[in-house]
N, C-alpha and C positions, 0 to 999 in steps of 0.2 A: 748705740745707733743701729737701727735695723737696716738690712740691705735687701731690697727686692721683695718685701713682705707681701706684696700684692698677689703673689703666686699662691699663698697659703689658702686662699678661698677655693682653689682647685683641688685641695687635698681630698683624698678618698679615704673613707673610714674602712675602718677595717671591713743539624750542625752544618752551618755553612762556613766556607773559607773566608778569611780576611782579604780584602782587596783595597788598593789605594783609591780607586774611584768607587765611592759608596753607592751612587745611583747613576746608572748609565742612560737614563732617559734624557732626551735633548732638553736643553735649557731655552725654552721658547717663551718670550715675553713680548707683549704687544708694543708696537713702536711708540705709542703715546705714553705708556707707562715708563718705557725706557728713557724718554726725554725728561719726564718729571723727576726721575730718579738718577739723572746723569751724574750728579756730584757723588752720590752714594755708590754708584757703580764704579766711578773713578777711584774712590777710596779702596775698593776691593780689587784694584789692579785692572779695571776695565771689564771685569766679569761679574756676573750675578751668581753667587755661591749656591743658590737653590734651583732646582728644576721646576717644571710646571706644576708638579704635585706638592711642592713645598719641602722636598727632601734635599738634604745637603749633598752636593755633588762630590766634594772632597774636602778634607780638613784643612784649615788654615790656622796660623798662629793667632789671627784676630779677624773676625768678620764684622763689617759695619752694616747695620740695618738702617732703614729709613727711620727718622726720628720725628719729634713733634713739629719741627720747622719745615718738613717736607710737604709738598702739595699732593702727594699721592694718597689714594684711599686706604682704609684699614685692610682691605683685601690685597694690597700690593704684595708682590712676590718677594719683596725685601722686608717684610714684617712678620716672618714666620714665627719666631719665638715669642713675639708680643701677643699672639693670639691664644697663648696658653696651652694647657694639656689637651691633647686630642684623643688619647686612648684611655680606656677604662683600666685604671691601675688599682691593684689590691695589695694591701699590707697583710702579710701572712707569717705564720710561725715556721721558721726553718728547723731542720733537724739538729744543726750544730752551731748556728750563728745567731740565735735569738730571732729578731724580726727581719724580714726581707720584703722585697717588692717584686711583683710580677704583673703581667698584663693579661686581661681576660680575652683579648683578641690578638691576632697575629700583627706584628709590627714590621713594615718594610724597612729594608736597609736605608740608612740616611735620615730616618724620621726623627723629629724633635720629640723628646720624652718629657723633660721638665727642667726647671731651673734649680740649681743648688742654692738654697736660701738660708740666711742666718744673720747674725750680728757682724757688722763690719768692724774689724779691729786693726789697729796699727801694730807694727812689729813688737814693740815692748810689751803691750798688753797681751798679745797672742802668746809670747814666750812665757808669760806667767800662768797661762791656762794649760797646764800640762796634764791635767787629770783625765781629759777626754780627747786624746789625740786624734781618734778616728773621726771626730766631727770638725776638725780644723782643716780648712782648705785654703792653701796659699794661692793668691791671685795676682794678676798684673805682672810686674817685673819679676816677682818671686816665682811665678808659675810658668812663664813663657818658655824657659829652657827645659823645664821638666816636661811640659806638654810636647815640645818638639822631639825630645829624646824618647819619651814614652810612645808617641805615635810612630816614630821611625822603627821602633822595635816591634810594635804590633802590626804595622803595615810596612814591610820592607821596601815596597815600591815607592813609598812616599819620600820625596826629597824635602829636606829641611829648608824652610824659607829663610831668605837672607834677613838677618836681624837688623832692625833700624836703631839708629842712635837715639838715646833717650835724654840727651842733654845733661848727662851726669847724675840724673835723678836716681837715688838708691832707696828711697822710702818704699817699704813693702807693706802689703795689706793681706789680711786673712779673714775668711768668712768662718764664723763659729756657729754651727748648727746644733750645739749641745742643748740649749734651752729654748731657742727660737728657730723655727724652720718650717719646712713643708715636707711633702712626701719624699723629697730627695734625700733627707737625712737617714732614711731607712734603707737606702740602696747600699748593698754590701760590696766589699772588695772581691775581686777575683784575679788570679794570675792569668786567666784566659777570659777576659771580659767580653760582653756583647754590647757595651756602651762605651763612649768616650766623652771627655769634657772638652767643650769648645768655648773659647773666649768670644763674647759678642758685645758690641757697643751700639747703642741707639739713642739714649736719652741724655748723653753728655759726651765729651771728647777726651776725658781723662783715661788714658790707657793703663794707668796704674790700678784702676778699679773697674774692670769689665764685669759684665754679668757672666756667670758660669753656667752654661747650658749643656745638658746631657743629650747626646744623639746616639741612635742605633748604629753599631758597626756592622751588624749582620741582619739577615732576615730572621726575626725572632718568632718562634711559634707560640701559641697561647700557653699560658701557665709556666713558661720557662722563667726562672728567676732572672731579674735584671741586675747586672753588675757592671762596675767599671774599675779600672786599676787605680788604686790610691796613690801610686807613684812615691811611696816611701822608699828611702834608701836604707839598706841594712846597716846597723850600728851608727846611724846618724841622728836618731831621736834620743834626747837626753831629758832627765828629770830636773827639778829645780836646783839640785846639788851638782849637776853636771855629769851624773852617772848615766851610762848607756842603758837605754830601756830596750827590752826585747818582748815581742808579742808573736805568738804562734799564729800561722795562717791556717784556717780551716776551710778554704774554698773548695777543696776536693778536686781541683783541676789536675790533669795529667802533667801540666807544666808548672805545678805549684812549687814555689821556692822553699816552702816550709815555714817561712817567717813573713809577717806583715812588715815588721821593722826590727 
């Protein structure tokens, strides 16, 4: 089963400080559009998570965008990620990590970059696919805690949101981009990333399988490699026989831990 494969058609062929508020521009939305999107705004805690330019204001464990049942137009301020890739992205050969992704133009902090696309797998199937761990992305229930912990480390001023009850649901899902994906599969890990992953829902209400959207954490200059933190835990990745797997990190950051997992 493929997940979000519509983004593939946007595929391109071949230092600023971290802050808790990614974009400080005021969140101005026309009164009529706010009325049309009242339910979606309520789902986001009474706030619109994007500013007038479509940049995310601050990270949340989950963002609700307007969906197919909403009466608002395609240009609605709550349909940011559905409008696709806005920047000219280039896949290029890195010095130490095979392929990477960069932008040919500058990217403002809080901008949407792309969706992480691949096959949608249930837990058991994902556990069997241990050969390409770097392409496996846990989502929904499996990713919520990691997202909150990761963002609190990267942005110390960000408070962890209160976790909602999920009715005892424990089923987890993973996106595998090893064989099917878009440009997001080429974005490398860094211990000092300039992107972060944000859970977004708009075409259904199942919080176990949100879309994984990548946003800019910083103002990113042209040709700087785009990276995000893969959020692996050291000594927690195992092979099919239960043995701990180790992989060296080559991100080159001054904050590099030395290992990807």
